[in-house]
N, C-alpha and C positions, 0 to 999 in steps of 0.2 A: 752305537752311540755315542759320544762323548759323556762320561763322568765322572765328578770328582770324587775320589774315595778317600774316607778319613779312617784309618785304622790304627789297632793298637791290641796287644796280646792281651789276655786274661779273661774273665767271664763276664757274660750280658745279662742282667738280671731286668726282666720286665716293667719293674717297679721304677727303673729310670724314665720311662714315659708314663706311667699309671698313677705315681704318689707325687705331689708338689712338696719341695722343701726337704728334700731326700738327697743328702751330699755326702759322699763316703770316700775322698780322694786320696790317694796313697802315699803321700808326702806334705809335709807343711809347709813347700815352695809351692804348691798349688796355685794356679790361677782363679779358677771357679772354685765358688765356697756357698754359692746359696741355694743350689738343687732345684732350680728352677730351670734354666739355661736351655736343656736340651728340648723340654716341652716348649718355650719360646720359640726354639729354633725350627722344630715341626711346624708349628702352626704358621711362622714366617716365611718359610718354604713352600708350603701349599696355598698359601694366602698370593704367593707370586708365581704359581702353575708350575712349580717343579716337582718333580717325583722324588720319593724319598724311601729308601731301602736299606735296612740293617741286615745284615747277613752273618751268622756264626758258625760254629763247626755243626751245630745240630740243626739249627733252625734258621728261616728268613722273614723277617718282618717286613710286609709292605703297606705303607701309611696312604690313606686317602679321606676324601671327603665326602659327604652325604647332606643336600640339605636338609632343615630342620625349623621348626617354628615353636616360637616359646612367647605367649600372651600376644599371639597375632604380630610377632615381628620375626623375619627371616632371619637364619643364621646358617653357617655350614660346620655341622658337626666334623669331629675327627674321630676316624677308624683306624684299626689295625689287624692286618689279616695275619697270622702266623701258620706260617707252611714249614712242617716238620721235615728231616732229610729223607723220609720215604715218601714224600711227595703229597701226605695228607695236609689239606687245608682245614683249618679250624673257622670256627664262623667266627666273622668280623667282632673284634671288640669295639666298643663305643668309648673313646677315651673321656676323662673329665675336664675337658676343655676345648674350646672352638678354635676357629682359624683367627676370632678376635683376640685370643691372648697376644699379649705383646704386640698390640696394634699399630705401635709407632714403630717395630723394629723394621730396618731394613734389611736385604739379602745380605749386605757387607757385615752387620749384625749377625745373622745366621751362620756365614762363613766361620767369623771369629769364635762364636761359639763352637760349633763344632771342630776346630781344630783345637782349641784350648781343651777340650775334654779329650782328646787324642793325645795331644802333647800331656796333658798330667798324667796321662795312663802310660806313657813312655813311648807314644806310637807318633804317627806324622800324617801326611796328605800327600796325593799324588793322583795326575791325570792319567784317567784310563781311556784310549782309543779301542775300542773293538771288545773281545771278550776276557771278563774281569780275572783276575790271577787271585787263587784263593791262597797262595804262601805269603802274603805279607801282613798278615795280623791274625790273628782268633776272631776279632771283633771289626768288621768292615761297615761303614756308611758310606751308601752311594746317593749322590745328588745329582741328577739332569737337569738341565736347564741354559740356554745359550747365555742367559745374563750371569747366572752363577758361574759359569766357566770363566767369564769375563773378569769376575771378581778375584777366582782363582789365580788368574795372569797376573794380578795386582797385588799379589801375597807381601811382597816386601815393603808395601805400604802400610797393608794391616798387621805386619810382624817384623821387627826389627832384626836385621840380619848383620848390621853394621857394627865394626868393633868398638868398645869404650874407650873414650878420650880422656873422661875424668869419672871417678867414683866417688860420689860422697856418702854420708851416711845414710840418706834416705833415697836419693837417686841418681843415674847418672848421666852424662852426656855422650850423645854420639852426633858424626856426620849427619847433616841436615841433607835428605833427598827431596827434588824439586816438588815431590807429590806426597809430603808429610803434613802438608795442611795445617802447620802450625800446632799440630795435637799434641799433649801430653800423654806420654805411653805408660802403661801399669805392666810390669814382667814384659816386657817386649812387645805387649798388646796396644794395638789404636784404642783409645778408649773414646774419641770424638771430643773430650773436651779440649776447646780450641783457648790459646792466648789471645790475647787483644790487640797483639802486634805481630807482624811477621818477627821471629826468630830467627838468630844466625844457626844454632844448633837445636838439636832435637832431644827432649829430656825423656827420661822412661825411670821411673817409680821401680827400685829394685825390693824395697821393703813393703810389709802390707799396709796398705791405707784403706780407706772405708770408700766402697763404690756403691752405687744406687744399680737399683734394680736391672737397669739398661747398660751397666758396666762404664758409667760415667764416674768421672771422680766428685766423690759426696761434697768435699769440702776444700774449695780452690783458694780459701783465703789467704794460705799461707805458701801457695806455691811459689809466688816471688821471691819471698826468704829463703826458701828451700832453694831455689836456684842461685840466689845471693850466695848462699855457704858454699854452695859448689864451687863457684868461682872463684871466693874469697881463701876458704879454707882446702881445696883440693886439685884445682887446676893446676897441671904443671908448668914449670916456667917458660918452656918453648911455645907451648900453648898461649898463654898469656901475651908472650910477645907476639904472635902471630893475631890474636882474636881482639885483645884490647882496643887497638887503633879502629879494627871494622866495627866496633859497637859503639864507638863514640859519633854515632850519627842516631838522631831521636827516630829514625825510620825502624830499628830494631827493639825489640822487647827488652833487651838486655839492655838497654840504655838506661833504664831507669829501676834499677834493683834496689830492695830492700835492704839496706848493708848496715844498718843501726847495730844489730846484735852480734856483729862479726870485726875481728880485730885484724885479719888477713895472717896468711902463713908466709912464712920465710921465701917462699918462690914468690909469692904474690907482692912483697914488697921490693924484692929484688927485680921484679919485672917493671914493676911502676917507677922505680930507681933509675933503670935502663931508658925505659921511654921517653921519661922527664928529660934526661939527660941528652938524649937525643930530638927532643922537642917535637916527639910525636902524640898525637890524640889519644886522649881516654875518656871515657865516660867522669861525671863529675862524682860517682859514688866512689870510683875508683881512684881519683886524685883524692877525695876528702880524706878515704882511709888511709892511704899513703901518707898523707900531709901530717895527720895526726900521730903517726908512728914518729914522727922525728922530733928532735929535741925542740922544747916551745919556740926558743928564739931562730928557729929556722922556719917555724911554722907562720910567722906573720912578717908583713913587708913594713919597713920603718915608715913612717911620718913625720914630715918637718912642718909646724904649727907656724901660721901667720903672725905677725908683729901682735896683732891684736890678740890673736889667741893665745902668744904668750904671756901678753899682760893681764889676761883672765886668769892663766895659770897660777901667776907670782900672787896674785889677788887671793886665789884660792889657798896657797901657801901660808900667805900671813892671817888669812882668817884661821885656819887651821892653829897655827902658831898662838896666837891671840888667846885662843882656848886650850893652850899647852898640849899642842899634839904635834910634837916634832917630828916632822916627816923629812926625808932628805931627798932633796928633789933629784940627787943624782942615782938614783934609785927608781926612778919612773921614768919609764919610754914609752914613746909617742906612736902609736901603731895606725896604717889606714884602716884595718880592720882586725878584729879578735874571732875565734871561732864562735861558732851557736850566735854570733851576731852581739856578743855582751858588750858592754860599754867599757867595762874594766874587768882586770884580772891580776890576781896575785899568784905568784909562783916561785919558792925557794929564795925567798928574801927581795924580789923585784918586784915593781907595780907595773902592768901595762894599761895604758888609756887609750880609748879608740878614738879617733880623728871624730865620730859622731856625738861623742860625750861632748866635745864645744861646739857643735852643731844644733844642740839640743837646749843651748842658753849656759849662764852662768852658776845656777843653782844645781843644775842636773850634772854639770862639771866638779862642782863642791861636793855633792853628794856624793859620786861616783869615786871620787879620792876617798872620802872619809869611809867609806864602806870598804874599800880596800887595805886601808889603812887599819882599821879593824881587823879585818883577817891577818894581818902581818903582826901586829902587836898584842891581840887578845885573843889571837886564834881562834876565832869565830868561823864558824862554816855558815853557808847560805841557810835561811829558812831554817834557824837550828834555836833550840831555846837558849842557848847561851848569846845568839846574836840577839834575840828577842830582850834579853835581859839587860845588856849591856846599852840598845837603845832605849829602853823605857828608862834606866838609870840618868843616861845623859840628858835626856828631854826634862827628868824631872831636875836635875841639877841646872839647866839653862832659864826653867822656870823660875826658881829659887833666885838664880843670878838677878833674872829681871825684877823679880819683886824687892829683892834688897836694894838693888838700883833705883828704882822708882819711889821706894821708902827713903832713899839717902837724900835724894834729889827734892822731896817733898819738905824734909826737916830742914835742907839747906836754903831752900826758899821762904821759909819761915822766920 
């Protein structure tokens, strides 16, 4: 009969299947750390009618089930029979869990657990047809079952073997296989945590992150940002040239990444500049990040106001001059739009006014020009105490001027 054998060197302690929450992996990079996985795997395998046997240098452990009843409810208890090297069987041990343990676990999760246990101990897995070999490890876990063999044949789906394309601070990217299911991996292990759209590449966390009891990612909130960091800060130039045009379609997960916390590497900006010069597509987050890295006058498209808009502009200039705000028209540039959809922007002695300021009416245009004037001559930052004080002082000055003007008119009338 065909069996799948998970093997590793070292000792086997029966507390691995009799005590919950006990884990002592030999290195800090180990995948498993819950101390429950082996028990979950045994329960899932027996529930799916597989046989499970552990063979060591001195003993053989065979796992089985037997019906039980608890408060009138039927269950399948799990037992282990230990056979020593001299062929003497101990009485079956009833284990402190039933086949209901990890009731949602599938066979592939049991396979994943047994392989990670072996891998963490320096071992591996192989298919055994015929007589089992005793030379492949001190500890050998044999599992039989046709469906389980099919999962072994998909090993490359459940454990990544592809070479790294880009390595970030938390995760890496590899070429995607057709059967990766858009799943995010953890230390080469299939987690079952799926992205909400097909991805161009497959992503694998290489640093420790929090997992749930069934080994899915506990917190998926930051996945999009972590993948964005990989693309912006760590993806090689040649890969960017190849991949950025491919993810310019909204059919891909990478089309809509969260790039707000990243500025982009030198390779990233060189690749975007090349693609831009060749008039090739790239996702908006990539184009925006690249554009923001350019000198400001290269980030905006110039705009020519209509004759009416120009008349409104000069009217605003005259209103400001009337209030002794000497603003130089030659220092003002009109733009089709500005970054972040602002109406006005002051930068290094120049004021930029967006087309939208004209379209919102004269008072909006005047207010925008006045605000940027304050940035220029008073060095006021947006939403700062300094800006507040300047505006309040200006309002008080205008109130006083209106009062004195009305008082003067009243006296003149008398």
